[in-house]
C-alpha positions in Angstrom: 86.2 115.4 104.3 83.4 112.9 103.9 84.6 109.2 104.0 81.0 107.4 104.1 82.9 104.1 104.3 82.1 103.3 107.8 84.0 102.7 110.9 83.5 99.5 112.8 83.1 95.9 112.2 82.8 94.1 115.7 83.3 96.7 118.4 83.0 100.1 119.0 86.8 100.9 118.8 88.1 98.5 116.3 87.9 101.0 113.4 88.1 98.1 110.8 86.8 100.6 108.1 88.7 103.8 109.3 90.8 105.6 106.8 93.8 105.1 109.0 93.4 101.2 108.4 93.2 101.7 104.7 96.5 103.5 104.0 95.8 107.2 105.0 98.4 108.5 107.6 96.0 111.3 108.9 92.1 111.9 108.8 89.9 114.6 109.5 85.9 114.5 108.3 82.8 112.7 108.4 83.1 108.8 108.8 79.3 108.4 107.3 77.4 110.7 105.1 75.7 114.2 105.0 72.1 113.8 105.3 69.1 116.3 105.7 68.9 115.1 109.4 72.2 116.5 110.4 70.9 119.9 109.5 67.7 119.1 111.5 65.7 121.4 109.5 64.7 119.5 106.3 62.5 116.4 105.8 64.2 113.3 106.7 66.3 111.7 104.3 67.2 108.3 105.6 64.7 105.6 104.6 61.7 108.2 104.6 59.3 105.7 103.2 60.4 103.0 105.9 60.1 105.5 108.7 56.6 106.7 107.7 55.6 103.1 107.7 57.3 102.3 111.0 55.6 105.2 112.4 52.1 104.0 111.2 52.7 100.6 112.8 53.4 102.3 115.9 50.5 104.5 115.8 48.3 101.1 115.3 50.1 99.6 118.4 49.4 102.8 120.7 45.8 102.7 119.5 45.5 98.8 120.4 46.9 99.5 123.9 44.5 102.7 124.3 41.6 100.6 123.4 42.4 97.9 125.7 43.2 100.0 128.5 39.9 102.0 128.0 38.0 98.6 127.5 39.5 97.5 130.8 38.8 100.7 132.9 35.5 101.1 131.9 34.4 97.4 131.9 33.3 97.4 128.4 35.3 93.8 127.9 37.3 91.7 130.0 41.1 91.6 129.2 43.8 90.5 131.5 46.3 93.3 132.7 49.2 91.1 131.7 48.0 91.0 128.0 47.9 94.9 128.0 51.3 95.4 129.7 52.7 92.8 127.3 51.3 94.7 124.4 52.7 98.0 125.5 56.0 96.8 126.2 56.5 95.2 122.6 55.3 98.5 121.1 57.7 100.3 123.3 60.7 98.1 122.1 59.3 98.1 118.5 59.4 101.9 118.6 62.9 102.2 120.2 64.5 99.7 117.8 63.4 101.8 114.7 63.5 105.1 116.5 67.2 104.9 117.7 68.1 104.1 114.1 66.5 107.0 112.4 65.1 109.4 115.2 68.6 110.2 116.6 70.4 110.2 113.0 71.8 113.7 114.0 73.5 112.5 117.3 74.6 108.9 116.3 75.9 109.5 112.5 76.5 113.2 112.0 79.9 113.2 113.5 83.4 114.8 112.8 86.4 112.7 113.7 90.2 113.6 113.6 92.1 110.4 113.1 90.5 107.9 115.5 89.0 110.6 117.9 85.6 112.1 117.7 85.8 115.9 118.1 82.2 116.7 117.2 79.0 114.8 118.2 76.7 116.0 116.6 78.8 118.2 114.0 78.2 121.9 114.1 77.5 122.4 110.4 77.8 126.3 110.4 81.4 125.7 111.2 82.4 122.8 109.2 83.2 124.9 106.1 85.9 126.8 107.9 87.0 123.6 109.8 87.7 121.5 106.8 89.4 124.2 105.0 91.9 124.8 108.0 92.4 121.2 108.2 93.3 120.8 104.6 95.6 124.3 104.5 97.4 123.1 107.8 98.0 119.9 106.0 99.7 121.3 103.3 101.7 123.8 105.3 102.9 120.8 107.5 103.9 118.4 104.6 105.3 121.1 102.0 108.7 119.9 102.3 107.9 116.3 101.1 105.8 114.6 98.7 102.3 114.2 100.0 98.8 113.2 98.8 95.8 115.4 99.9 92.4 114.0 99.3 89.6 116.6 100.0 86.1 115.2 99.8 84.0 118.5 100.0 80.6 118.2 101.8 79.5 120.8 99.0 77.6 120.4 97.0 75.6 117.7 98.6 72.2 117.9 100.3 71.4 119.6 102.8 73.5 122.4 100.9 75.1 123.7 103.9 76.3 127.5 103.0 77.7 129.9 105.2 75.9 133.4 105.6 78.7 135.3 103.4 77.5 132.9 100.4 73.8 133.0 100.9 72.1 134.7 97.8 75.3 135.2 95.8 74.2 133.0 93.1 71.3 133.4 90.5 70.7 129.6 90.8 69.3 129.5 94.4 70.7 127.6 97.3 72.4 125.1 95.3 74.3 128.0 93.3 75.2 129.5 96.3 76.7 126.2 97.5 78.5 125.7 94.3 80.0 129.3 94.8 81.3 128.5 98.0 82.8 125.2 97.0 84.5 127.1 94.1 85.9 129.7 96.8 87.2 126.8 99.0 89.1 125.3 96.0 90.4 128.6 95.0 91.8 129.0 98.6 93.5 125.5 98.7 95.1 126.3 95.0 96.0 130.0 96.4 98.0 127.9 99.4 99.7 125.6 96.9 100.9 128.6 94.7 102.1 130.6 98.0 103.8 127.7 99.5 106.0 127.5 96.0 104.3 124.1 95.0 102.3 125.0 91.9 104.8 123.5 89.5 105.4 120.4 91.5 101.8 119.5 92.5 99.3 117.5 90.4 95.9 118.4 91.0 92.6 116.5 90.0 89.2 118.0 90.4 86.1 116.0 89.8 82.6 114.9 91.0 81.5 111.5 92.1 78.4 111.5 89.9 75.9 113.8 88.4 73.0 115.8 89.7 70.5 114.4 92.0 67.2 115.1 90.4 64.9 114.0 93.2 66.5 116.6 95.4 63.8 119.1 96.0 62.6 121.6 98.5 59.0 122.9 97.2 59.8 123.9 93.5 63.4 124.3 94.2 65.9 121.9 92.6 68.5 121.2 95.3 70.7 118.6 93.4 72.0 120.3 90.4 71.2 119.9 86.5 72.4 117.5 84.2 71.8 119.1 80.8 70.9 117.2 78.0 71.9 114.0 79.7 69.2 111.5 80.7 68.7 110.6 84.3 70.8 111.5 87.4 72.7 110.3 90.5 72.1 106.6 91.6 70.3 105.3 88.4 73.1 102.8 87.3 73.8 103.6 83.7 72.4 106.7 82.5 74.6 109.2 81.4 73.0 112.0 83.7 74.4 110.2 86.7 77.9 109.0 85.4 79.1 111.8 82.9 81.0 114.3 84.8 83.9 116.5 84.1 87.4 116.1 85.3 89.8 119.3 85.7 93.6 118.8 85.9 96.2 121.4 86.6 99.9 120.8 86.5 101.8 124.1 85.3 105.1 123.3 83.7 104.2 119.8 82.7 100.6 119.4 81.4 99.6 122.2 78.6 97.0 124.6 79.8 93.8 124.8 77.9 93.8 121.2 76.4 90.5 119.7 76.2 90.3 115.7 76.0 87.2 114.2 74.9 88.0 110.5 76.1 86.4 108.1 78.4 88.1 108.0 81.8 86.8 106.9 85.4 87.5 107.7 88.9 89.0 104.4 89.2 91.8 105.9 87.2 92.9 108.0 90.2 94.2 104.9 92.1 96.8 103.9 89.2 97.6 107.8 88.3 98.8 108.3 91.9 100.8 105.1 92.0 102.3 106.1 88.7 103.2 109.6 90.1 104.8 108.4 93.0 107.0 105.8 90.9 105.2 102.7 92.2 103.7 99.9 90.5 100.0 98.7 90.8 99.4 95.2 92.2 99.8 92.4 89.9 97.8 89.8 91.9 94.3 91.3 90.9 92.3 92.9 88.1 93.0 96.9 88.4 90.2 98.4 86.6 91.7 102.0 86.3 94.2 103.0 84.0 97.1 105.8 84.8 95.8 109.1 83.2 99.4 110.5 82.6 100.1 109.2 79.0 96.6 110.7 78.2 97.2 114.1 79.7 100.7 114.4 78.6 99.6 113.4 74.9 101.8 110.3 74.5 98.6 108.5 73.5 95.5 109.7 71.9 92.9 107.5 73.3 91.9 106.3 76.8 93.0 102.9 78.2 89.6 101.8 78.6 87.8 99.9 75.9 84.8 98.9 77.8 83.3 100.5 80.9 80.8 98.5 83.3 78.1 100.8 84.9 76.8 99.3 88.2 73.9 100.0 90.7 74.9 98.4 93.6 75.9 95.0 92.7 73.8 95.0 89.6 75.3 95.7 86.0 72.9 98.1 84.6 74.8 99.4 81.5 78.1 98.6 79.5 79.9 101.6 77.4 82.3 100.1 74.3 84.5 102.8 73.0 85.2 101.3 69.5 88.9 102.0 68.7 88.9 101.3 65.1 85.8 103.7 64.3 85.6 105.9 67.5 82.0 105.1 67.8 81.0 104.9 71.3 78.1 102.4 72.0 76.2 101.9 75.1 73.9 98.8 76.1 71.4 99.3 79.0 70.5 95.9 80.5 68.6 97.3 83.3 66.9 100.8 83.8 65.3 102.6 86.8 61.2 102.9 86.5 60.7 106.7 86.7 57.8 107.8 89.0 56.1 109.6 87.2 56.6 107.9 84.1 57.8 110.8 81.8 59.4 112.6 84.7 63.0 111.2 84.2 63.5 110.6 87.8 62.2 108.5 90.6 60.3 111.3 92.6 57.7 108.7 93.8 60.3 106.7 95.7 62.8 109.6 96.5 65.7 107.2 95.0 65.9 104.9 92.1 66.0 101.1 93.4 68.7 99.0 91.5 66.6 95.7 91.2 63.2 94.1 91.6 59.8 95.9 90.7 61.8 99.2 90.4 63.9 98.8 87.4 63.0 97.2 83.8 64.9 94.5 82.4 65.9 94.8 78.7 66.5 91.7 76.7 68.1 92.3 74.1 69.6 95.4 75.8 68.6 99.1 74.8 71.4 100.2 72.5 72.7 103.7 71.9 75.3 105.2 70.0 76.4 107.9 72.2 78.7 109.7 69.5 75.5 110.6 67.7 72.9 110.6 70.4 74.5 111.6 73.9 71.1 112.3 75.3 70.2 108.5 75.0 66.8 109.6 73.3 66.7 107.2 70.4 67.5 103.2 71.2 68.6 101.6 68.3 67.4 98.4 66.6 68.2 96.2 63.7 65.8 98.2 61.4 67.6 101.6 62.5 71.3 100.1 63.0 72.4 97.1 60.7 75.6 96.7 63.2 73.1 96.4 66.3 73.4 92.8 66.8 77.1 92.6 66.1 77.6 95.2 68.7 75.2 93.7 71.4 77.0 90.4 70.8 80.4 91.9 71.4 79.4 93.7 74.4 77.6 90.5 75.7 81.0 88.8 75.4 82.9 91.6 77.1 80.6 91.2 80.0 81.1 87.4 80.3 85.0 88.0 80.5 84.5 90.9 83.0 82.5 88.7 85.1 85.3 86.3 85.4 87.4 88.7 86.8 84.9 89.3 89.9 85.5 87.7 93.3 82.0 87.5 95.5 81.9 89.5 98.4 79.5 89.8 101.4 76.6 91.8 100.8 77.3 95.3 102.2 73.8 96.5 102.0 72.1 93.1 103.4 69.4 93.5 105.9 71.5 92.2 108.7 74.4 94.9 107.7 71.7 97.8 107.8 70.1 97.2 111.2 71.5 99.5 113.7 74.0 97.8 116.2 74.4 99.9 119.2 77.4 98.0 120.1 79.5 99.4 117.0 77.8 103.1 117.4 80.9 105.6 117.6 80.5 107.7 120.8 82.6 110.2 122.3 81.0 109.6 125.7 79.5 106.9 127.8 76.9 105.4 125.4 74.1 106.5 124.7 75.2 109.9 126.2 77.2 110.8 123.0 77.6 114.4 123.0 80.8 116.5 122.6 82.4 119.3 121.0 86.2 119.3 121.6 86.6 121.9 118.5 84.9 124.7 120.3 86.4 123.6 123.9 89.8 124.1 122.5 88.9 127.4 121.2 
């Protein structure tokens, strides 16, 4: 499925970020992410405001060249051909530099790979669902006689909500609902294969989402990014509950009792130590591992999560901290920074399209906004010394936890620096001779 961790570092074929260089034995999926550009029918999603700005400057350069050219040809004013030609060349290079990054997104970034080979460039979204399902089923069938780890990162329910004709109109909740229905069917197909191969009682299955609904994803009045219920905010908003509170569904018949509901704080970072635990291994001891194995909690041998504090980031910026107070069971959350909603009362960043993590797009809080999630899960009423006698004590304790947490962090190069965001043709994955990167090996085989 969706890897979204990139491919190359220094050359087109070094594949330093590829799954096979990070512990996986087999890979089929998207090395990048799914964007509206991949479908080609929706508004651009990738840096839309930047694209609009770049296109405006391009038009200004075109207008300047045409004005000089007309002036020269009609003798309205004297200007050297050299100046007109230089301006035209600079304008062309400027246009190519930004349009190659954004205008060809579908061809550059919407690709499918099997291991180190590109199989579709650009990918055929109409067949992606069946291709992903076939690959996952085939993997289970090939590995049913030995222990295996299958990580399926579905392209559903991510915009542009690719949905096959069979599921269009199936839901009462529009295209998003249709996409959820198809995802549910895909998960059911995988569970059926597990059952058919006699692996039901020996297979630990964990289903979860990586974030809450994306509130800014709209087409007209239609909401394309899901709904977060009573919880404030959504995807990409740092610490608000709507962006980070998601359910986890676990199945392991014969080991875990069915129908159990656990209201404890866990994290997707817990998957790593849980898998290591299941495999009989030990997590590395030379670094701080933020996750905790889920098995004692799931088996009922402990009643509380191993997480006392959780640190919620937006990019590299710490936005909020959650404290599960063991002695009282109270769950506090302190927000150090929150996104500035546009419009102000909308609960989302509709004006920007995505909430920023820093700068003038966030509000910093000192003292932090404090909430008691056990009493106020929708984070509607920030507490103060007047309304909560413990607020100062709680804020100090969370502040101390932040200091201790920061001591465990090792600085790393900025992944989202301007240099790293510039398109580099020499790193572009290509199944042909660059820049002629078009192939469809899936259909050629068929």
